[in-house]
C-alpha positions in Angstrom: -14.9 2.5 15.4 -14.5 3.5 18.9 -17.1 6.5 18.7 -19.8 3.6 17.7 -18.7 1.2 20.5 -19.4 3.8 22.8 -22.9 5.1 21.2 -23.9 1.8 21.1 -22.8 1.3 24.8 -24.6 4.1 25.9 -27.7 2.7 24.1 -27.0 -1.0 25.7 -27.0 -1.8 22.2 -24.9 -4.6 20.1 -22.3 -3.3 18.0 -20.8 -5.6 15.2 -18.1 -4.7 13.1 -16.9 -6.7 10.0 -13.8 -6.8 7.7 -11.9 -9.4 5.6 -9.3 -10.1 6.6 -10.0 -9.0 10.3 -7.9 -5.8 11.8 -4.9 -7.3 14.0 -5.8 -5.0 16.9 -9.4 -5.9 17.0 -9.8 -9.3 15.9 -6.8 -11.1 17.7 -6.3 -9.4 21.0 -7.4 -10.9 24.0 -11.1 -9.9 24.9 -9.7 -7.8 28.0 -7.9 -5.6 25.5 -10.2 -5.5 22.6 -13.6 -5.5 24.4 -14.7 -7.2 21.3 -15.0 -11.1 20.3 -14.1 -12.4 17.3 -16.7 -14.4 15.1 -15.2 -16.4 12.5 -16.9 -17.2 8.9 -15.3 -20.7 9.0 -17.2 -21.9 5.5 -18.0 -19.7 2.4 -20.8 -20.1 0.1 -19.4 -21.1 -3.4 -15.9 -20.2 -2.9 -12.7 -21.9 -2.4 -9.4 -19.9 -1.7 -7.3 -20.0 -4.7 -4.0 -21.6 -4.7 -1.0 -19.5 -3.9 2.4 -19.9 -5.2 5.7 -17.7 -4.2 8.5 -17.5 -6.8 11.9 -16.4 -5.8 13.3 -13.7 -8.3 17.0 -15.1 -8.4 15.5 -18.0 -10.7 13.9 -17.4 -13.9 14.3 -13.3 -13.7 13.7 -12.0 -17.4 14.3 -8.5 -19.1 10.6 -7.7 -18.2 10.9 -8.0 -14.7 8.4 -10.5 -14.9 9.6 -13.9 -13.3 9.3 -16.8 -16.1 7.0 -18.6 -14.0 4.5 -16.0 -14.1 4.6 -15.7 -17.9 4.5 -19.5 -18.4 1.6 -20.3 -16.0 -0.5 -21.5 -18.7 -1.5 -18.2 -19.9 -2.6 -16.4 -21.7 -3.5 -19.1 -24.5 -5.0 -21.9 -22.7 -7.1 -19.4 -20.4 -8.1 -17.4 -23.4 -9.3 -20.6 -25.0 -11.4 -21.4 -21.8 -13.0 -17.5 -21.9 -10.9 -16.9 -18.7 -9.0 -13.6 -17.7 -5.9 -12.9 -15.7 -4.8 -9.9 -13.4 -1.2 -8.9 -13.4 -1.1 -6.9 -10.3 1.5 -3.9 -9.5 0.3 -1.0 -7.3 2.6 1.5 -9.2 0.9 3.5 -11.7 2.9 5.4 -14.6 5.7 4.1 -16.8 8.6 4.2 -14.5 9.3 5.7 -10.9 12.1 7.8 -12.3 14.0 9.4 -15.3 17.8 9.2 -15.0 20.8 10.3 -16.8 23.8 7.6 -16.4 26.2 10.0 -17.5 26.0 12.6 -14.4 23.4 10.8 -12.1 20.6 13.3 -12.6 17.4 12.1 -11.6 13.9 13.5 -12.3 13.4 15.3 -8.9 10.3 17.0 -8.2 11.1 20.9 -7.3 8.3 21.2 -4.8 8.7 17.7 -2.7 11.4 15.4 -1.5 10.4 12.8 -4.0 11.2 11.7 -7.7 8.8 12.4 -10.3 7.4 9.6 -12.2 7.5 9.0 -15.6 4.2 8.9 -17.7 5.5 7.8 -21.1 1.8 8.1 -23.0 1.7 11.5 -22.9 5.3 12.3 -22.2 5.1 14.0 -19.1 6.9 13.7 -15.7 4.4 13.8 -12.7 4.7 14.0 -8.8 2.3 11.6 -7.5 2.6 13.9 -4.0 1.9 17.3 -5.0 0.6 16.7 -8.6 3.2 19.0 -10.1 4.2 17.9 -13.8 6.5 18.8 -16.9 7.0 17.2 -20.1 9.9 14.9 -20.5 13.0 16.6 -21.6 14.6 15.9 -24.8 18.3 15.7 -23.0 19.6 15.7 -19.5 19.4 19.4 -18.0 22.5 19.1 -16.3 25.1 17.4 -19.0 23.2 17.7 -22.0 23.4 14.0 -22.4 20.6 12.6 -25.0 20.8 9.0 -23.8 18.6 9.2 -20.4 16.8 6.3 -19.1 13.5 5.4 -17.4 14.3 3.1 -14.1 12.0 0.8 -12.6 8.6 -0.1 -13.8 5.1 1.0 -13.6 1.7 -0.1 -14.9 2.2 1.3 -18.4 5.8 0.2 -18.7 4.5 -3.3 -17.8 1.4 -3.2 -20.3 3.9 -2.5 -22.9 6.4 -5.5 -22.1 2.9 -7.7 -21.9 1.8 -6.3 -25.3 5.5 -7.1 -26.9 5.3 -10.9 -25.1 1.7 -11.6 -26.1 1.1 -9.6 -29.1 -2.6 -11.0 -30.1 -4.0 -10.8 -26.5 -6.1 -8.1 -25.6 -4.7 -6.3 -22.8 -6.7 -3.7 -20.6 -4.9 -1.3 -18.1 -6.8 -0.1 -15.1 -5.3 2.6 -12.9 -5.8 6.2 -12.0 -4.6 7.0 -15.4 -6.8 5.0 -17.4 -9.6 6.0 -15.4 -9.7 9.6 -14.5 -13.4 10.0 -13.9 -16.5 7.9 -13.0 -17.2 7.5 -16.7 -14.0 6.0 -18.1 -14.2 3.8 -14.7 -17.5 2.4 -15.4 -16.4 1.7 -19.0 -13.2 -0.1 -18.0 -15.6 -2.3 -15.8 -17.8 -3.0 -18.6 -15.5 -4.2 -20.8 -14.1 -6.4 -18.0 -17.4 -7.9 -17.5 -18.3 -8.5 -21.1 -15.0 -10.2 -21.5 -13.4 -8.1 -23.6 -10.2 -8.1 -22.1 -7.8 -11.1 -21.5 -5.3 -9.8 -19.4 -6.0 -7.0 -16.8 -2.7 -4.9 -15.8 -4.2 -2.8 -12.4 -3.0 -1.2 -9.4 -5.0 -1.3 -5.9 -7.9 -0.2 -7.6 -8.9 -3.7 -8.6 -7.9 -5.3 -5.4 -11.0 -5.5 -3.5 -14.8 -4.7 -4.2 -15.1 -6.6 -7.4 -16.5 -9.7 -8.6 -14.9 -11.0 -11.8 -16.4 -14.2 -12.5 -14.0 -15.0 -15.7 -10.9 -14.0 -13.3 -8.7 -17.4 -12.8 -5.5 -16.1 -12.3 -3.7 -13.3 -10.3 0.4 -12.4 -10.9 1.6 -10.2 -8.2 4.7 -8.0 -8.7 7.1 -5.7 -6.7 5.2 -6.4 -3.1 8.6 -6.6 -1.3 8.9 -2.7 -0.5 6.6 -3.0 2.3 8.3 -5.8 4.2 10.9 -3.2 5.5 8.6 0.2 5.5 9.3 2.2 8.5 5.4 1.9 9.5 5.2 -1.1 12.0 1.9 -1.8 10.2 3.2 -2.1 6.8 3.3 -5.9 6.9 -0.1 -6.3 8.0 -1.6 -3.8 5.4 0.6 -6.0 2.6 -0.9 -9.1 3.7 -4.5 -7.6 3.7 -3.9 -6.1 0.1 -2.6 -9.7 -1.1 -5.1 -11.6 0.5 -7.7 -9.4 -1.4 -6.3 -8.9 -4.7 -5.7 -12.8 -4.8 -9.4 -12.9 -3.8 -10.2 -11.5 -7.0 -9.4 -15.2 -8.8 -11.7 -18.2 -8.8 -15.0 -16.2 -7.4 -17.2 -18.4 -9.7 -17.4 -22.0 -10.1 -13.7 -21.6 -12.0 -10.6 -22.6 -9.6 -8.4 -19.8 -8.8 -4.4 -19.4 -8.7 -2.4 -16.7 -7.1 1.5 -16.4 -8.4 3.8 -14.1 -6.3 7.0 -13.1 -7.4 9.2 -11.9 -4.7 13.2 -11.6 -3.6 12.2 -13.0 -0.1 10.3 -16.2 -0.7 10.8 -17.8 2.9 9.6 -14.6 4.6 7.2 -15.4 7.3 4.6 -13.3 5.8 4.8 -15.1 2.1 4.9 -18.4 4.0 1.8 -17.5 5.7 0.0 -16.3 2.7 0.6 -19.5 0.8 -1.2 -21.2 3.5 -3.9 -18.8 4.0 -2.5 -18.7 7.6 -4.0 -15.1 8.4 -4.4 -16.0 12.1 -0.6 -17.6 12.4 0.4 -14.4 10.6 -1.4 -12.2 13.0 -0.3 -13.8 15.9 3.3 -13.3 15.1 2.8 -9.9 14.6 1.2 -9.3 17.8 4.4 -10.7 19.2 6.5 -8.7 17.6 4.8 -5.5 18.5 4.7 -6.3 22.5 8.6 -7.0 22.1 9.2 -3.9 20.7 6.3 -1.9 22.6 4.1 -1.0 19.6 0.6 -0.5 19.6 -1.8 -2.2 20.9 0.6 -2.8 23.7 1.3 1.0 24.0 -0.8 4.2 22.7 0.6 6.7 20.5 -0.4 10.2 19.4 1.6 12.3 16.6 1.9 16.1 16.7 3.0 17.3 13.2 3.8 20.7 11.7 4.8 22.3 8.5 6.3 25.2 7.6 8.1 26.7 4.6 11.6 25.9 6.5 12.2 22.6 8.1 13.8 24.7 11.2 10.5 26.5 11.8 8.6 23.6 12.2 11.3 21.7 14.1 11.2 25.2 16.4 7.5 24.9 17.1 7.7 21.1 18.0 10.5 21.6 20.2 8.5 24.6 21.8 5.4 22.1 22.5 7.6 19.5 23.7 9.1 22.1 26.4 5.5 22.9 27.1 4.5 19.5 27.4 7.0 18.9 30.4 4.3 20.5 32.7 1.5 17.8 31.8 3.0 14.6 31.2 4.3 13.5 34.5 6.0 10.2 34.8 3.1 8.0 32.7 3.8 9.8 29.3 6.7 9.5 27.2 7.6 12.3 24.8 10.3 11.8 22.0 12.5 14.4 20.0 10.8 16.1 17.2 12.1 14.8 13.8 11.7 15.4 10.2 8.9 12.9 8.5 10.1 10.4 6.0 8.7 12.8 3.2 10.3 16.0 4.4 9.0 18.3 1.6 5.7 18.2 0.1 4.1 21.1 -2.1 7.0 23.3 -0.9 6.1 22.7 2.7 8.6 21.2 5.0 7.2 18.8 7.6 8.2 17.3 10.9 6.5 15.3 13.7 6.8 14.7 17.5 5.8 11.4 18.9 3.7 11.1 22.4 3.3 7.6 23.7 2.0 5.7 27.1 1.2 2.4 28.3 -2.2 3.7 29.6 -4.8 5.1 27.1 -6.8 7.3 30.0 -3.2 8.8 30.9 -2.4 9.6 27.2 -5.8 11.2 26.5 -5.8 13.5 29.6 -2.2 14.6 28.8 -3.3 15.5 25.1 -6.5 17.2 26.4 -4.2 19.6 28.6 -1.4 19.9 26.2 -3.7 21.0 23.3 -5.4 23.5 25.3 -1.9 24.7 26.4 -0.9 24.9 22.8 -3.9 26.9 21.6 -3.2 29.4 24.2 0.1 30.0 23.0 -1.1 31.2 19.6 
């Protein structure tokens, strides 16, 4: 975006950027910070925002891990009779995120990453969603030999199985990267949806945006809470945008839409703003939090990342880079200590990062040019 802004400025042209919802750091900053004016589409043609309800998991939580209110929300029978469709959104593919032994505590860890291998029960494989490694499901615990090993958590495959058990006479279609491995499979799934050959859709973010399903009138969202407490300060903004987009799949034609979100934190400001479609208020609250914490856009950051067969090697490189940076940073640039990344090991490489920050973008850019030149000369 910044490159296009520069090119348009050089050509004395008008630059227009559009997104829904608008990015916080471009749409809700004062003009003197973003250099962009916000134009709002106050009215939308032939579209009314769906009714959004939030349910606390403490009440009506059933063994399928689906809130009873979600199961009983006039679907599927009444909606099927009207020729309508429903979407259950769970942004986690596979059957369960981990396979574990309750006797000794073994879990299906990836041998190449600092992550668990996800259980895909359809073809009885464990797969790592970070490096792509896979292996067959063991018949018993590899450590203690216990044959009573269990899947923990749920993915779209397990959710599909639970819904088929709950609604045996309903046509259920799962849409994720496992069911749409290539373009032909993806087009076939979309054709089934548009022809009305599915009553309940079970899907991931593949169905969250960019689709128009005229028969879809209900969206149920499961397990959205993880992003509320993520380490990335942008996670709440991304969660709000994702829920707004997936909720927008319902009620796009003349039919009214409804969105049901189950959460353990129904009073969280994000969900309260989502229920009232108050993105502007949510954006302003996020900006206030970022200003208080000194996060972008009230500071400017850069990350130097390193990966090596051993974590110590990556940290040595970053610490040497930090020492070298002392000659260029001055008082306007802050250099933090090198730390391991949240997912330390991926594909047999261990990773670390070094954060650089400044409240002045020109100072940070000047520093980075000098620093990177000096780093390249060290090779």
